[in-house]
C-alpha positions as CSV (number, residue, x, y, z in Angstrom):
1,M,-6.1,-8.4,-5.2
2,V,-6.3,-5.4,-2.9
3,R,-6.3,-5.9,0.8
4,L,-7.0,-3.1,3.3
5,I,-5.9,-3.2,6.9
6,M,-7.8,-0.5,8.8
7,G,-7.7,0.4,12.5
8,E,-7.2,3.3,14.9
9,K,-3.8,4.7,15.5
10,G,-1.8,2.5,17.9
11,T,-3.7,-0.7,17.1
12,G,-0.6,-2.5,15.6
13,K,-1.3,-2.0,11.9
14,T,2.3,-1.2,11.0
15,K,3.7,-4.0,13.0
16,K,1.3,-6.5,11.3
17,L,2.2,-5.0,7.9
18,I,6.0,-5.4,8.6
19,E,5.4,-9.1,9.5
20,M,3.4,-9.5,6.2
21,I,6.1,-7.8,4.2
22,N,8.9,-9.8,5.6
23,T,7.0,-13.1,5.1
24,T,6.2,-12.2,1.5
25,A,9.8,-11.2,0.8
26,Q,11.1,-14.5,2.1
27,E,8.5,-16.7,0.4
28,D,7.8,-14.9,-2.9
29,N,9.9,-15.3,-6.0
30,G,9.2,-11.8,-7.3
31,S,10.0,-8.3,-6.2
32,V,8.3,-6.8,-3.1
33,V,7.9,-3.0,-2.8
34,C,6.9,-1.0,0.3
35,V,5.8,2.6,0.1
36,E,5.6,4.6,3.3
37,A,5.3,8.3,4.1
38,K,8.9,8.5,5.3
39,S,11.6,5.8,5.6
40,T,10.9,4.7,9.2
41,M,10.9,0.9,8.5
42,T,14.4,0.8,7.0
43,F,15.8,-1.5,9.7
44,D,12.6,-3.6,10.1
45,L,12.3,-4.9,6.6
46,H,14.0,-7.8,4.9
47,Y,16.8,-6.7,2.7
48,H,15.1,-7.9,-0.5
49,V,12.2,-5.4,0.0
50,R,12.4,-2.2,-2.0
51,L,11.5,0.6,0.5
52,I,10.2,3.8,-1.0
53,S,9.6,7.1,0.9
54,A,6.6,8.9,-0.6
55,Y,8.0,12.1,0.8
56,E,11.1,11.9,-1.3
57,Y,9.0,11.7,-4.5
58,D,6.3,14.2,-3.5
59,L,3.5,11.6,-3.6
60,S,1.0,13.8,-1.9
61,N,-2.3,12.8,-3.6
62,Y,-4.0,9.7,-5.1
63,E,-3.3,10.7,-8.7
64,A,0.5,11.1,-8.1
65,L,0.7,7.8,-6.1
66,R,-1.3,5.9,-8.7
67,G,1.0,7.1,-11.5
68,F,4.1,6.3,-9.5
69,L,2.9,2.8,-8.6
70,F,2.0,2.0,-12.2
71,G,5.3,3.4,-13.4
72,L,7.1,1.2,-10.9
73,Y,5.5,-1.8,-12.5
74,A,6.2,-0.6,-16.0
75,G,9.9,-0.4,-15.1
76,N,9.9,-3.8,-13.3
77,Y,7.5,-6.6,-14.4
78,D,8.9,-8.8,-11.6
79,I,7.0,-6.9,-8.9
80,T,4.5,-9.2,-7.4
81,H,3.4,-7.3,-4.3
82,I,3.2,-3.7,-3.3
83,F,2.6,-2.7,0.3
84,I,1.5,0.8,1.2
85,D,1.8,1.9,4.9
86,N,-0.7,4.6,6.1
87,L,-2.3,5.6,2.8
88,F,-4.1,8.6,4.3
89,K,-0.9,10.0,5.7
90,I,0.7,9.8,2.3
91,T,-2.2,11.3,0.3
92,G,-3.8,13.5,2.9
93,G,-7.0,11.5,2.1
94,E,-9.9,10.2,4.2
95,C,-12.7,7.8,3.9
96,N,-14.5,9.2,0.9
97,Q,-15.2,8.6,-2.8
98,A,-11.6,9.5,-3.8
99,A,-10.3,6.7,-1.6
100,D,-12.9,4.3,-3.1
101,D,-11.8,5.3,-6.7
102,F,-8.2,4.8,-5.8
103,L,-8.7,1.3,-4.4
104,N,-10.9,0.4,-7.3
105,E,-8.2,1.5,-9.8
106,L,-5.6,-0.6,-7.9
107,D,-8.0,-3.6,-8.0
108,R,-8.4,-3.2,-11.8
109,F,-4.6,-2.9,-12.2
110,S,-4.1,-6.0,-10.0
111,N,-6.5,-8.1,-12.0
112,A,-4.8,-7.1,-15.2
113,T,-1.2,-7.6,-14.0
114,G,-1.3,-10.0,-11.0
115,V,0.3,-7.5,-8.7
116,K,-1.1,-7.8,-5.2
117,F,-1.6,-4.7,-3.0
118,T,-1.8,-4.5,0.8
119,I,-2.6,-1.1,2.2
120,S,-2.9,0.1,5.8
121,V,-5.2,3.0,6.7
122,S,-5.6,4.7,10.1
123,G,-9.2,5.2,11.1
124,D,-12.2,3.5,12.6
125,P,-13.2,0.6,10.4
126,A,-16.9,1.4,11.2
127,L,-16.4,4.7,9.3
128,A,-15.1,2.9,6.1
129,T,-17.2,3.6,3.0
130,D,-19.0,0.7,1.3
131,G,-16.3,0.8,-1.4
132,M,-13.6,0.4,1.2
133,Q,-15.5,-2.4,3.1
134,K,-15.1,-4.8,0.2
135,Y,-11.3,-4.7,0.6
136,L,-11.2,-5.2,4.4
């Protein structure tokens, strides 16, 4: 399952994501991971959440992020949910075919492994591609 949270900057996406992460960490029996551009949520997240700064690992494009996420799971089969805050800030991406391809790859991975993905994206939901719309 891939879920996309999309809205303009300042519409409360990160706050909503933090609430979802903390609820999942308290209710889920598996490992919960959060990837963000830089570690700004350190004190907002439940202590069971593994917070990862994309900046520290030079995850600056979809290919690098995808490989990193799949590698995380290969090293820890207990991961049940991966949250990504502000995908476009991490990858430098935008609403285009590359974003669609990335989301579709995560969806295939999710179906094969059971890992759930929740991703926030800054932008007008009206500008989301058809491929992105199915995850909103």
